[in-house]
C-alpha positions as a Markdown table, in Angstrom:
| # | Residue | x | y | z |
|---|---|---|---|---|
| 1 | Met | -241.0 | -212.4 | 138.4 |
| 2 | Leu | -241.0 | -209.3 | 136.2 |
| 3 | Arg | -237.3 | -209.8 | 135.6 |
| 4 | Lys | -237.9 | -213.4 | 134.5 |
| 5 | Phe | -240.4 | -212.3 | 132.0 |
| 6 | Arg | -238.1 | -209.6 | 130.7 |
| 7 | Asp | -235.2 | -212.0 | 130.4 |
| 8 | Leu | -237.4 | -214.5 | 128.6 |
| 9 | Ala | -238.6 | -211.8 | 126.1 |
| 10 | Glu | -235.0 | -210.8 | 125.5 |
| 11 | Lys | -234.0 | -214.5 | 124.8 |
| 12 | Glu | -236.9 | -214.9 | 122.4 |
| 13 | Lys | -235.9 | -211.7 | 120.6 |
| 14 | Leu | -232.4 | -212.9 | 120.2 |
| 15 | Tyr | -233.6 | -216.3 | 118.9 |
| 16 | Tyr | -235.8 | -214.8 | 116.3 |
| 17 | Glu | -233.2 | -212.3 | 115.2 |
| 18 | Ser | -230.6 | -215.0 | 114.8 |
| 19 | Ala | -232.8 | -217.4 | 112.9 |
| 20 | Ala | -231.7 | -217.3 | 109.3 |
| 21 | Pro | -234.3 | -217.2 | 106.6 |
| 22 | Ile | -234.8 | -220.4 | 104.7 |
| 23 | Pro | -233.0 | -220.2 | 101.3 |
| 24 | Pro | -234.9 | -221.3 | 98.2 |
| 25 | Lys | -234.1 | -224.8 | 96.8 |
| 26 | Phe | -233.3 | -225.2 | 93.2 |
| 27 | Tyr | -233.9 | -228.4 | 91.2 |
| 28 | Phe | -232.8 | -229.3 | 87.7 |
| 29 | Phe | -235.4 | -230.8 | 85.4 |
| 30 | Tyr | -235.0 | -231.9 | 81.8 |
| 31 | Gly | -237.1 | -233.6 | 79.2 |
| 32 | Thr | -240.9 | -233.4 | 79.6 |
| 33 | Leu | -240.5 | -232.0 | 83.2 |
| 34 | Met | -239.2 | -228.7 | 81.6 |
| 35 | Asp | -242.9 | -227.9 | 80.8 |
| 36 | Pro | -244.4 | -226.1 | 83.8 |
| 37 | Asp | -247.9 | -227.6 | 83.2 |
| 38 | Gln | -246.5 | -231.2 | 83.0 |
| 39 | Leu | -244.4 | -230.5 | 86.1 |
| 40 | Ala | -247.5 | -229.3 | 88.0 |
| 41 | Arg | -249.3 | -232.5 | 87.1 |
| 42 | Val | -246.5 | -234.7 | 88.2 |
| 43 | Leu | -246.2 | -232.8 | 91.5 |
| 44 | Gln | -250.0 | -232.9 | 91.9 |
| 45 | Leu | -250.3 | -229.2 | 92.4 |
| 46 | Glu | -253.6 | -227.3 | 92.5 |
| 47 | Asp | -254.8 | -225.6 | 89.4 |
| 48 | Thr | -254.0 | -222.2 | 91.0 |
| 49 | Glu | -250.4 | -223.3 | 91.7 |
| 50 | Arg | -247.8 | -223.2 | 89.0 |
| 51 | Pro | -244.1 | -223.9 | 89.5 |
| 52 | Val | -241.7 | -221.1 | 88.7 |
| 53 | Thr | -239.1 | -222.2 | 86.2 |
| 54 | Arg | -236.2 | -220.6 | 84.6 |
| 55 | Pro | -233.4 | -221.7 | 82.3 |
| 56 | Ala | -230.3 | -223.2 | 83.8 |
| 57 | Pro | -226.9 | -223.2 | 82.2 |
| 58 | Leu | -224.6 | -226.2 | 82.2 |
| 59 | Trp | -220.9 | -225.8 | 82.3 |
| 60 | Gly | -218.4 | -228.3 | 81.1 |
| 61 | Ile | -220.7 | -229.9 | 78.5 |
| 62 | Pro | -219.9 | -229.1 | 74.9 |
| 63 | Ala | -222.7 | -227.5 | 73.0 |
| 64 | Arg | -224.2 | -229.4 | 70.1 |
């Protein structure tokens, strides 16, 4: 029985070590959704939550 528990513990260890972390997801917003306060209202976030935003470059589109 001890061997079964030891084998199970080893399998669990291998599973958790092989599980890749979840990568962040990035979204592109434009217009009024570029404002973090407006985006928080649309997403119905709590007052203490605020989305983290950063500028995103676009390639292949001529600058005005």
